[in-house]
C-alpha positions in Angstrom: -127.7 39.3 -17.5 -127.0 40.0 -13.8 -126.3 36.3 -13.1 -123.8 36.2 -16.1 -122.2 39.4 -14.8 -121.9 38.0 -11.3 -120.5 34.7 -12.7 -117.9 36.6 -14.8 -116.8 38.7 -11.8 -116.6 35.6 -9.6 -114.4 33.9 -12.2 -112.2 37.0 -12.5 -111.9 37.2 -8.8 -110.1 33.8 -8.8 -107.5 35.0 -11.3 -104.7 37.5 -11.1 -105.0 38.3 -14.8 -106.6 37.4 -18.1 -104.7 37.5 -21.4 -106.9 37.3 -24.5 -109.7 35.6 -22.5 -107.2 33.0 -21.1 -107.1 33.3 -17.3 -104.0 33.1 -15.1 -105.4 31.6 -11.9 -104.2 32.9 -8.5 -103.1 29.4 -7.6 -101.0 28.9 -10.7 -99.5 32.4 -10.2 -98.6 31.8 -6.6 -97.2 28.4 -7.3 -94.9 30.0 -9.9 -94.1 32.9 -7.6 -93.2 30.6 -4.6 -91.1 28.4 -6.8 -89.1 31.3 -8.1 -88.7 32.8 -4.6 -87.5 29.7 -2.8 -90.9 28.8 -1.4 -91.5 32.3 0.1 -95.0 33.5 -0.1 -94.6 36.6 2.1 -94.4 39.6 -0.1 -96.0 43.0 -0.7 -98.2 44.2 -3.5 -95.4 45.8 -5.5 -93.3 42.7 -5.5 -96.3 40.6 -6.7 -97.1 43.2 -9.4 -93.6 43.2 -10.7 -93.5 39.4 -10.8 -96.9 39.4 -12.5 -95.7 41.6 -15.2 -92.7 39.2 -15.8 -95.2 36.3 -15.8 -97.4 38.1 -18.3 -94.5 38.7 -20.6 -93.7 34.9 -20.4 -97.3 34.0 -21.2 -97.4 36.5 -24.1 -94.3 34.8 -25.6 -95.9 31.4 -25.2 -99.1 32.7 -26.8 -97.1 34.0 -29.7 -95.3 30.7 -30.1 -98.6 28.8 -30.2 -99.9 31.2 -32.8 -96.8 30.5 -34.9 -97.6 26.7 -34.5 -94.5 25.9 -32.6 -96.5 23.7 -30.3 -97.4 21.5 -33.3 -93.7 20.7 -34.0 -93.1 16.9 -33.6 -89.8 17.4 -31.8 -91.4 19.7 -29.3 -94.3 17.2 -28.7 -91.8 14.3 -28.2 -89.8 16.4 -25.8 -92.8 17.3 -23.7 -94.1 13.7 -23.8 -90.6 12.5 -22.6 -90.7 15.0 -19.7 -94.2 13.9 -18.7 -92.9 10.3 -18.7 -90.0 11.3 -16.5 -92.3 13.0 -14.0 -94.4 9.8 -13.8 -91.3 7.7 -13.2 -90.2 10.0 -10.4 -93.5 10.4 -8.5 -91.6 10.9 -5.2 -90.4 14.3 -6.5 -93.8 15.6 -7.2 -96.0 16.0 -4.1 -99.4 16.2 -5.7 -101.2 15.8 -9.0 -101.7 19.6 -9.1 -97.9 20.1 -8.7 -97.3 17.6 -11.5 -99.8 19.5 -13.7 -98.1 22.8 -12.9 -94.6 21.3 -13.5 -95.6 19.8 -16.8 -97.3 23.0 -18.0 -94.3 25.1 -16.8 -92.0 22.8 -18.9 -94.3 22.8 -21.9 -94.6 26.6 -21.9 -90.9 27.1 -21.0 -89.8 25.1 -24.1 -92.2 27.1 -26.3 -90.9 30.3 -24.8 -87.3 29.2 -25.5 -88.1 28.2 -29.0 -89.9 31.4 -30.0 -87.2 33.5 -28.2 -84.5 31.7 -30.2 -86.3 32.6 -33.5 -87.3 36.1 -32.7 -84.4 37.4 -30.6 -81.3 35.3 -30.3 -80.9 34.0 -33.9 -82.0 37.3 -35.3 -79.4 39.2 -33.3 -76.7 36.8 -34.4 -77.7 36.5 -38.1 -79.0 40.0 -38.9 -75.7 41.7 -39.7 -77.3 44.8 -41.2 -79.7 45.2 -38.2 -76.7 44.8 -35.8 -74.7 47.4 -37.7 -77.7 49.8 -37.7 -78.2 49.3 -34.0 -74.5 50.0 -33.3 -74.6 53.2 -35.4 -77.7 54.5 -33.7 -76.2 53.8 -30.3 -72.5 54.4 -31.0 -72.4 56.9 -28.1 -72.8 53.9 -25.7 -69.6 52.2 -27.0 -66.1 53.5 -26.9 -64.7 51.0 -29.4 -65.4 49.7 -32.8 -68.2 47.2 -33.5 -65.6 44.4 -34.0 -64.1 45.1 -30.5 -67.5 45.3 -28.6 -69.5 42.9 -30.8 -70.6 40.7 -27.9 -71.9 43.7 -25.9 -73.6 45.2 -28.9 -75.3 41.8 -29.7 -76.5 41.6 -26.1 -77.9 45.1 -26.2 -79.5 44.4 -29.6 -81.1 41.3 -28.2 -82.5 43.3 -25.4 -83.9 45.9 -27.8 -85.5 43.2 -30.0 -87.1 41.6 -27.0 -88.4 45.0 -25.7 -89.9 45.7 -29.2 -91.4 42.2 -29.4 -93.0 42.5 -26.0 -94.4 45.9 -26.7 -96.0 44.6 -29.9 -97.4 41.6 -28.0 -98.9 43.9 -25.3 -100.5 45.9 -28.1 -101.8 42.8 -29.9 -103.4 41.0 -27.0 -105.8 42.2 -24.4 -104.5 42.0 -20.8 -106.5 42.6 -17.7 -104.9 42.6 -14.3 -107.1 41.9 -11.3 -105.6 44.3 -8.8 -108.0 43.3 -6.1 -107.0 39.7 -6.3 -103.3 40.7 -6.3 -103.9 42.8 -3.1 -105.6 39.9 -1.5 -102.6 37.6 -2.3 -100.2 40.2 -0.9 -102.0 40.0 2.5 -101.5 36.2 2.7 
């Protein structure tokens, strides 16, 4: 039991978080962080934690998309296959096999996140006239004009509320463990 416990804590130490038993490795996380911060790796703990929470939200959406079977869609699979082929063709752009793997995974997950967001947020906000009207009525104090005059603003706010509700439900549905020790270690690099 002690060996198993030690092994589990050793594996956890190499990850910044675990979502539903699926680890987010420190290397993957820092690759994504540096990519979104123009290569910069100097940061403090609070910056990393804020980014990790955004990254977890992204991973939760991807997990939801997979549970919905969106990764089984033929068009999705063809799109990912095509991107993988394009990466192979342009090997000069990708510096290592690990970078290629990260890029392909980022693309794969990004398309899933886009597809699930389109279904759960963007299309719903556009197509759910009753929901939009109800949202407008509940928040009328935030708008000085009629719904028809501020429709775009109300749709944007409604989308934000839908996303917030969706993320809250995902955070309740899936277990999330953040490895604060690993995050602190990364902040010192």
